[in-house]
N, CA, C and O atoms as a printed pandas DataFrame, in Angstrom:
     atom_number atom_name residue_name chain_id  residue_number  x_coord  y_coord  z_coord
0              1         N          MET        A               1   20.639  -14.667    7.575
1              2        CA          MET        A               1   19.356  -14.105    7.172
2              3         C          MET        A               1   19.403  -13.765    5.679
3              4         O          MET        A               1   20.373  -13.178    5.200
4              5         N          VAL        A               2   18.374  -14.129    4.969
5              6        CA          VAL        A               2   18.292  -13.861    3.536
6              7         C          VAL        A               2   17.650  -12.498    3.333
7              8         O          VAL        A               2   16.590  -12.202    3.885
8              9         N          GLU        A               3   18.310  -11.680    2.534
9             10        CA          GLU        A               3   17.756  -10.359    2.243
10            11         C          GLU        A               3   16.889  -10.449    0.993
11            12         O          GLU        A               3   17.291  -11.037   -0.011
12            13         N          VAL        A               4   15.710   -9.867    1.061
13            14        CA          VAL        A               4   14.764   -9.872   -0.048
14            15         C          VAL        A               4   14.784   -8.493   -0.698
15            16         O          VAL        A               4   14.780   -7.477   -0.003
16            17         N          SER        A               5   14.807   -8.457   -2.018
17            18        CA          SER        A               5   14.790   -7.176   -2.717
18            19         C          SER        A               5   13.441   -6.494   -2.509
19            20         O          SER        A               5   12.446   -7.138   -2.176
20            21         N          ARG        A               6   13.428   -5.207   -2.709
21            22        CA          ARG        A               6   12.166   -4.458   -2.601
22            23         C          ARG        A               6   11.156   -4.967   -3.621
23            24         O          ARG        A               6    9.964   -5.071   -3.331
24            25         N          LYS        A               7   11.643   -5.285   -4.821
25            26        CA          LYS        A               7   10.752   -5.782   -5.871
26            27         C          LYS        A               7   10.097   -7.091   -5.430
27            28         O          LYS        A               7    8.894   -7.282   -5.609
28            29         N          GLN        A               8   10.897   -7.990   -4.854
29            30        CA          GLN        A               8   10.363   -9.270   -4.384
30            31         C          GLN        A               8    9.426   -9.064   -3.206
31            32         O          GLN        A               8    8.398   -9.735   -3.108
32            33         N          ALA        A               9    9.770   -8.141   -2.306
33            34        CA          ALA        A               9    8.915   -7.866   -1.151
34            35         C          ALA        A               9    7.549   -7.342   -1.596
35            36         O          ALA        A               9    6.518   -7.729   -1.044
36            37         N          ALA        A              10    7.549   -6.466   -2.588
37            38        CA          ALA        A              10    6.281   -5.931   -3.101
38            39         C          ALA        A              10    5.464   -7.044   -3.764
39            40         O          ALA        A              10    4.247   -7.111   -3.587
40            41         N          ALA        A              11    6.124   -7.906   -4.518
41            42        CA          ALA        A              11    5.421   -9.023   -5.160
42            43         C          ALA        A              11    4.848   -9.974   -4.115
43            44         O          ALA        A              11    3.725  -10.457   -4.261
44            45         N          ASN        A              12    5.620  -10.244   -3.057
45            46        CA          ASN        A              12    5.132  -11.102   -1.969
46            47         C          ASN        A              12    3.903  -10.495   -1.299
47            48         O          ASN        A              12    2.932  -11.198   -1.021
48            49         N          ALA        A              13    3.949   -9.185   -1.039
49            50        CA          ALA        A              13    2.818   -8.515   -0.397
50            51         C          ALA        A              13    1.571   -8.588   -1.276
51            52         O          ALA        A              13    0.470   -8.826   -0.778
52            53         N          ASP        A              14    1.745   -8.384   -2.582
53            54        CA          ASP        A              14    0.607   -8.472   -3.511
54            55         C          ASP        A              14    0.010   -9.878   -3.501
55            56         O          ASP        A              14   -1.210  -10.038   -3.478
56            57         N          GLY        A              15    0.870  -10.890   -3.518
57            58        CA          GLY        A              15    0.402  -12.272   -3.495
58            59         C          GLY        A              15   -0.341  -12.606   -2.218
59            60         O          GLY        A              15   -1.380  -13.266   -2.253
60            61         N          LEU        A              16    0.185  -12.156   -1.092
61            62        CA          LEU        A              16   -0.487  -12.403    0.190
62            63         C          LEU        A              16   -1.841  -11.713    0.242
63            64         O          LEU        A              16   -2.806  -12.264    0.771
64            65         N          GLN        A              17   -1.909  -10.505   -0.308
65            66        CA          GLN        A              17   -3.168   -9.766   -0.321
66            67         C          GLN        A              17   -4.207  -10.511   -1.155
67            68         O          GLN        A              17   -5.355  -10.652   -0.734
68            69         N          ARG        A              18   -3.817  -10.980   -2.317
69            70        CA          ARG        A              18   -4.745  -11.743   -3.166
70            71         C          ARG        A              18   -5.161  -13.045   -2.494
71            72         O          ARG        A              18   -6.336  -13.411   -2.521
72            73         N          ALA        A              19   -4.201  -13.748   -1.889
73            74        CA          ALA        A              19   -4.497  -15.020   -1.222
74            75         C          ALA        A              19   -5.463  -14.829   -0.064
75            76         O          ALA        A              19   -6.257  -15.720    0.236
76            77         N          ALA        A              20   -5.404  -13.684    0.581
77            78        CA          ALA        A              20   -6.298  -13.397    1.704
78            79         C          ALA        A              20   -7.666  -12.924    1.232
79            80         O          ALA        A              20   -8.570  -12.731    2.045
80            81         N          GLY        A              21   -7.824  -12.735   -0.077
81            82        CA          GLY        A              21   -9.108  -12.292   -0.616
82            83         C          GLY        A              21   -9.389  -10.819   -0.378
83            84         O          GLY        A              21  -10.542  -10.390   -0.407
84            85         N          LEU        A              22   -8.336  -10.042   -0.141
85            86        CA          LEU        A              22   -8.507   -8.610    0.103
86            87         C          LEU        A              22   -8.628   -7.866   -1.216
87            88         O          LEU        A              22   -8.184   -8.362   -2.252
88            89         N          PRO        A              23   -9.226   -6.683   -1.188
89            90        CA          PRO        A              23   -9.346   -5.915   -2.433
90            91         C          PRO        A              23   -7.974   -5.519   -2.968
91            92         O          PRO        A              23   -7.002   -5.427   -2.218
92            93         N          SER        A              24   -7.914   -5.293   -4.247
93            94        CA          SER        A              24   -6.665   -4.849   -4.878
94            95         C          SER        A              24   -6.267   -3.494   -4.317
95            96         O          SER        A              24   -7.130   -2.704   -3.933
96            97         N          PRO        A              25   -4.971   -3.217   -4.266
97            98        CA          PRO        A              25   -4.536   -1.908   -3.798
98            99         C          PRO        A              25   -5.030   -0.811   -4.739
99           100         O          PRO        A              25   -5.226   -1.028   -5.935
100          101         N          SER        A              26   -5.223    0.356   -4.165
101          102        CA          SER        A              26   -5.667    1.490   -4.971
102          103         C          SER        A              26   -4.544    1.896   -5.930
103          104         O          SER        A              26   -3.380    1.568   -5.702
104          105         N          PRO        A              27   -4.897    2.608   -6.998
105          106        CA          PRO        A              27   -3.860    3.101   -7.913
106          107         C          PRO        A              27   -2.833    3.985   -7.182
107          108         O          PRO        A              27   -1.649    3.982   -7.520
108          109         N          GLU        A              28   -3.299    4.733   -6.189
109          110        CA          GLU        A              28   -2.392    5.585   -5.419
110          111         C          GLU        A              28   -1.377    4.738   -4.651
111          112         O          GLU        A              28   -0.193    5.071   -4.596
112          113         N          HIS        A              29   -1.853    3.636   -4.059
113          114        CA          HIS        A              29   -0.941    2.777   -3.309
114          115         C          HIS        A              29    0.018    2.043   -4.254
115          116         O          HIS        A              29    1.188    1.846   -3.924
116          117         N          GLU        A              30   -0.472    1.645   -5.412
117          118        CA          GLU        A              30    0.410    0.999   -6.387
118          119         C          GLU        A              30    1.513    1.951   -6.830
119          120         O          GLU        A              30    2.663    1.539   -6.985
120          121         N          ALA        A              31    1.171    3.228   -7.036
121          122        CA          ALA        A              31    2.173    4.228   -7.422
122          123         C          ALA        A              31    3.180    4.442   -6.294
123          124         O          ALA        A              31    4.376    4.585   -6.545
124          125         N          LEU        A              32    2.700    4.463   -5.064
125          126        CA          LEU        A              32    3.582    4.611   -3.911
126          127         C          LEU        A              32    4.522    3.413   -3.813
127          128         O          LEU        A              32    5.719    3.576   -3.575
128          129         N          SER        A              33    3.987    2.228   -3.992
129          130        CA          SER        A              33    4.793    1.014   -3.955
130          131         C          SER        A              33    5.860    1.041   -5.046
131          132         O          SER        A              33    6.999    0.643   -4.805
132          133         N          ALA        A              34    5.507    1.502   -6.229
133          134        CA          ALA        A              34    6.465    1.580   -7.336
134          135         C          ALA        A              34    7.603    2.549   -6.996
135          136         O          ALA        A              34    8.757    2.294   -7.340
136          137         N          ARG        A              35    7.283    3.653   -6.324
137          138        CA          ARG        A              35    8.322    4.609   -5.904
138          139         C          ARG        A              35    9.262    3.969   -4.897
139          140         O          ARG        A              35   10.471    4.198   -4.939
140          141         N          TRP        A              36    8.707    3.161   -3.982
141          142        CA          TRP        A              36    9.520    2.482   -2.980
142          143         C          TRP        A              36   10.427    1.448   -3.647
143          144         O          TRP        A              36   11.620    1.381   -3.351
144          145         N          VAL        A              37    9.853    0.639   -4.553
145          146        CA          VAL        A              37   10.633   -0.377   -5.260
146          147         C          VAL        A              37   11.779    0.273   -6.035
147          148         O          VAL        A              37   12.884   -0.268   -6.082
148          149         N          ALA        A              38   11.519    1.432   -6.642
149          150        CA          ALA        A              38   12.538    2.134   -7.429
150          151         C          ALA        A              38   13.592    2.815   -6.552
151          152         O          ALA        A              38   14.593    3.321   -7.059
152          153         N          GLY        A              39   13.363    2.826   -5.229
153          154        CA          GLY        A              39   14.326    3.450   -4.331
154          155         C          GLY        A              39   14.168    4.951   -4.199
155          156         O          GLY        A              39   15.045    5.622   -3.655
156          157         N          GLU        A              40   13.058    5.487   -4.693
157          158        CA          GLU        A              40   12.818    6.927   -4.612
158          159         C          GLU        A              40   12.500    7.373   -3.192
159          160         O          GLU        A              40   12.773    8.513   -2.817
160          161         N          ILE        A              41   11.923    6.469   -2.402
161          162        CA          ILE        A              41   11.601    6.776   -1.013
162          163         C          ILE        A              41   12.108    5.637   -0.135
163          164         O          ILE        A              41   12.219    4.497   -0.585
164          165         N          ASP        A              42   12.415    5.953    1.116
165          166        CA          ASP        A              42   12.918    4.925    2.025
166          167         C          ASP        A              42   11.766    4.225    2.741
167          168         O          ASP        A              42   10.602    4.585    2.564
168          169         N          ASN        A              43   12.101    3.236    3.539
169          170        CA          ASN        A              43   11.083    2.438    4.235
170          171         C          ASN        A              43   10.190    3.291    5.126
171          172         O          ASN        A              43    8.970    3.126    5.143
172          173         N          GLU        A              44   10.816    4.211    5.869
173          174        CA          GLU        A              44   10.046    5.056    6.794
174          175         C          GLU        A              44    9.045    5.925    6.047
175          176         O          GLU        A              44    7.886    6.035    6.449
176          177         N          GLU        A              45    9.495    6.542    4.956
177          178        CA          GLU        A              45    8.600    7.400    4.174
178          179         C          GLU        A              45    7.499    6.568    3.509
179          180         O          GLU        A              45    6.352    7.006    3.435
180          181         N          PHE        A              46    7.844    5.372    3.027
181          182        CA          PHE        A              46    6.848    4.485    2.425
182          183         C          PHE        A              46    5.752    4.156    3.436
183          184         O          PHE        A              46    4.564    4.204    3.116
184          185         N          GLU        A              47    6.165    3.821    4.661
185          186        CA          GLU        A              47    5.181    3.487    5.686
186          187         C          GLU        A              47    4.319    4.689    6.052
187          188         O          GLU        A              47    3.102    4.569    6.185
188          189         N          ARG        A              48    4.956    5.852    6.214
189          190        CA          ARG        A              48    4.212    7.066    6.576
190          191         C          ARG        A              48    3.217    7.449    5.486
191          192         O          ARG        A              48    2.053    7.730    5.772
192          193         N          LEU        A              49    3.675    7.460    4.235
193          194        CA          LEU        A              49    2.784    7.821    3.126
194          195         C          LEU        A              49    1.692    6.781    2.926
195          196         O          LEU        A              49    0.563    7.123    2.574
196          197         N          GLY        A              50    2.023    5.510    3.149
197          198        CA          GLY        A              50    1.016    4.455    3.054
198          199         C          GLY        A              50   -0.084    4.641    4.094
199          200         O          GLY        A              50   -1.269    4.480    3.801
200          201         N          MET        A              51    0.327    4.982    5.309
201          202        CA          MET        A              51   -0.675    5.217    6.360
202          203         C          MET        A              51   -1.520    6.447    6.036
203          204         O          MET        A              51   -2.717    6.464    6.326
204          205         N          ASP        A              52   -0.919    7.469    5.444
205          206        CA          ASP        A              52   -1.689    8.648    5.017
206          207         C          ASP        A              52   -2.766    8.241    4.010
207          208         O          ASP        A              52   -3.901    8.710    4.087
208          209         N          LEU        A              53   -2.404    7.365    3.064
209          210        CA          LEU        A              53   -3.385    6.894    2.077
210          211         C          LEU        A              53   -4.515    6.125    2.747
211          212         O          LEU        A              53   -5.681    6.283    2.384
212          213         N          VAL        A              54   -4.170    5.290    3.729
213          214        CA          VAL        A              54   -5.194    4.515    4.450
214          215         C          VAL        A              54   -6.132    5.464    5.191
215          216         O          VAL        A              54   -7.350    5.289    5.147
216          217         N          ARG        A              55   -5.578    6.462    5.866
217          218        CA          ARG        A              55   -6.419    7.430    6.598
218          219         C          ARG        A              55   -7.367    8.163    5.650
219          220         O          ARG        A              55   -8.543    8.351    5.963
220          221         N          LYS        A              56   -6.855    8.573    4.495
221          222        CA          LYS        A              56   -7.708    9.277    3.523
222          223         C          LYS        A              56   -8.815    8.356    3.012
223          224         O          LYS        A              56   -9.962    8.779    2.869
224          225         N          ARG        A              57   -8.470    7.099    2.737
225          226        CA          ARG        A              57   -9.458    6.138    2.245
226          227         C          ARG        A              57  -10.544    5.899    3.293
227          228         O          ARG        A              57  -11.727    5.824    2.960
228          229         N          LEU        A              58  -10.137    5.777    4.570
229          230        CA          LEU        A              58  -11.097    5.577    5.652
230          231         C          LEU        A              58  -11.993    6.791    5.835
231          232         O          LEU        A              58  -13.186    6.650    6.100
232          233         N          ALA        A              59  -11.424    7.985    5.695
233          234        CA          ALA        A              59  -12.217    9.207    5.829
234          235         C          ALA        A              59  -13.280    9.292    4.740
235          236         O          ALA        A              59  -14.419    9.673    5.007
236          237         N          VAL        A              60  -12.905    8.938    3.513
237          238        CA          VAL        A              60  -13.857    8.945    2.406
238          239         C          VAL        A              60  -14.941    7.913    2.651
239          240         O          VAL        A              60  -16.120    8.188    2.429
240          241         N          THR        A              61  -14.556    6.722    3.109
241          242        CA          THR        A              61  -15.522    5.665    3.391
242          243         C          THR        A              61  -16.492    6.098    4.480
243          244         O          THR        A              61  -17.695    5.865    4.366
244          245         N          ALA        A              62  -15.979    6.727    5.539
245          246        CA          ALA        A              62  -16.836    7.174    6.640
246          247         C          ALA        A              62  -17.780    8.271    6.178
247          248         O          ALA        A              62  -18.950    8.288    6.559
248          249         N          ALA        A              63  -17.276    9.190    5.357
249          250        CA          ALA        A              63  -18.124   10.272    4.855
250          251         C          ALA        A              63  -19.222    9.740    3.952
251          252         O          ALA        A              63  -20.365   10.193    4.007
252          253         N          THR        A              64  -18.859    8.767    3.115
253          254        CA          THR        A              64  -19.843    8.161    2.219
254          255         C          THR        A              64  -20.908    7.396    3.009
255          256         O          THR        A              64  -22.091    7.449    2.673
256          257         N          ALA        A              65  -20.491    6.692    4.048
257          258        CA          ALA        A              65  -21.437    5.927    4.884
258          259         C          ALA        A              65  -22.372    6.881    5.621
259          260         O          ALA        A              65  -23.539    6.558    5.846
260          261         N          GLY        A              66  -21.872    8.037    5.989
261          262        CA          GLY        A              66  -22.686    9.018    6.705
262          263         C          GLY        A              66  -23.730    9.687    5.825
263          264         O          GLY        A              66  -24.678   10.286    6.332
264          265         N          GLU        A              67  -23.562    9.591    4.512
265          266        CA          GLU        A              67  -24.512   10.205    3.584
266          267         C          GLU        A              67  -25.786    9.380    3.443
267          268         O          GLU        A              67  -26.833    9.907    3.068
268          269         N          GLY        A              68  -25.697    8.086    3.742
269          270        CA          GLY        A              68  -26.808    7.179    3.509
270          271         C          GLY        A              68  -27.775    7.144    4.558
271          272         O          GLY        A              68  -28.759    6.410    4.466
């Protein structure tokens, strides 16, 4: 099995996201990804914090939709 560096994994994820036509990651997610690539946080914490960002983004979207 070939091991991929965190830097390469992040670059692959960015490329896949662009290829799928998805919106660019938020600045908060980019900062989180940079912390993971630098080894400041482990995989579990990266996933947990990433999901927290998604939940917050969804809550804001739902609140904004409810205003209209």
